[in-house]
C-alpha positions as CSV (number, residue, x, y, z in Angstrom):
1,X,2.0,0.4,-19.6
2,X,5.2,1.4,-21.4
3,X,5.9,4.6,-22.9
4,X,8.8,5.5,-25.1
5,X,10.4,9.1,-25.5
6,X,12.9,10.8,-27.4
7,X,14.2,14.4,-26.6
8,X,14.9,17.1,-29.4
9,X,16.5,20.5,-29.3
10,X,14.6,23.3,-31.1
11,X,16.2,26.8,-31.6
12,X,16.9,29.2,-34.6
13,X,19.3,27.0,-36.2
14,X,16.7,24.2,-36.5
15,X,15.8,20.8,-34.9
16,X,18.4,18.2,-33.6
17,X,18.5,14.8,-34.6
18,X,17.2,13.6,-31.4
19,X,18.4,11.9,-28.5
20,X,18.4,8.1,-27.3
21,X,15.2,6.6,-27.1
22,X,14.0,6.1,-23.4
23,X,11.4,3.5,-22.2
24,X,9.6,3.7,-19.0
25,X,6.4,2.2,-17.5
26,X,3.8,3.1,-15.1
27,X,3.3,1.4,-11.8
28,X,-0.1,0.1,-11.2
29,X,0.2,-0.1,-7.5
30,X,0.3,-3.2,-5.3
31,X,-2.3,-5.9,-4.9
32,X,-3.7,-6.3,-1.3
33,X,-1.5,-8.0,1.2
34,X,-2.4,-11.4,1.7
35,X,-3.5,-13.8,4.7
36,X,-4.2,-11.0,7.4
37,X,-4.5,-13.2,10.3
38,X,-4.9,-12.7,14.3
39,X,-1.7,-14.1,15.8
40,X,-2.6,-13.4,19.2
41,X,-5.2,-11.3,21.4
42,X,-6.1,-10.5,25.0
43,X,-9.0,-8.4,26.1
44,X,-7.6,-4.9,25.0
45,X,-5.3,-6.0,22.0
46,X,-4.7,-7.9,19.0
47,X,-1.6,-8.8,17.2
48,X,-2.2,-9.1,13.6
49,X,0.3,-10.0,10.6
50,X,0.2,-10.4,6.9
51,X,2.0,-11.6,4.0
52,X,3.3,-9.1,1.2
53,X,1.0,-8.5,-1.7
54,X,1.0,-11.1,-4.8
55,X,2.3,-8.2,-6.8
56,X,3.9,-5.2,-6.0
57,X,2.7,-3.1,-9.3
58,X,6.1,-2.8,-10.7
59,X,7.9,-0.9,-7.7
60,X,9.0,-2.0,-4.3
61,X,6.8,-2.2,-1.4
62,X,7.5,0.8,0.8
63,X,4.8,0.7,3.5
64,X,1.7,-0.8,4.9
65,X,-1.2,1.1,6.3
66,X,-3.4,-0.3,8.8
67,X,-7.2,0.6,9.3
68,X,-9.8,-0.2,11.7
69,X,-13.5,-0.3,12.0
70,X,-15.3,-0.7,15.2
71,X,-18.8,-0.8,16.6
72,X,-21.8,-3.0,17.0
73,X,-22.3,-3.3,13.5
74,X,-19.6,-3.1,10.8
75,X,-19.6,0.2,8.9
76,X,-17.3,1.9,6.4
77,X,-16.0,4.2,8.8
78,X,-12.3,3.2,8.9
79,X,-10.0,4.8,11.1
80,X,-6.2,5.0,10.2
81,X,-4.2,3.3,12.8
82,X,-0.5,3.4,11.5
83,X,1.7,3.4,8.4
84,X,4.7,1.2,8.8
85,X,7.3,-1.0,6.9
86,X,6.8,-4.3,8.7
87,X,4.3,-7.1,8.0
88,X,2.8,-7.1,11.6
89,X,1.0,-4.6,14.1
90,X,-0.1,-4.7,17.6
91,X,-3.6,-3.0,18.0
92,X,-3.9,-1.8,21.7
93,X,-6.2,-0.1,23.8
94,X,-9.2,-2.0,22.5
95,X,-12.3,-2.8,24.7
96,X,-13.7,-6.1,25.4
97,X,-16.9,-7.3,23.5
98,X,-16.6,-4.6,21.0
99,X,-16.7,-5.6,17.0
100,X,-13.5,-4.8,15.4
101,X,-12.4,-5.2,11.9
102,X,-9.0,-4.5,10.3
103,X,-7.7,-3.9,6.8
104,X,-4.3,-3.5,5.4
105,X,-3.4,-1.5,2.3
106,X,0.2,-1.8,0.7
107,X,2.1,1.2,-0.9
108,X,4.9,1.8,-3.2
């Protein structure tokens, strides 16, 4: 969405003619990162990577936040693992035979 602004001065002498018209827009926020994949894994770790979102929402991507959900059955109890600027993450100290889910969010 685009907004347009013009500034005016108001004082005892009256109102000014107004300044230059300024346009600005609101950033909608980025879409979700694409193609989150397991690159490699061991019994206690998993290395994940992803691609930048399809759309940045009008501003540069500044970070990615990685979340994890674990347990015998999936829940919506996501734990924050990290916030970083790169498109890959190595989750460590995992336990063998435990179900893990990961999700990544982009921010700007």
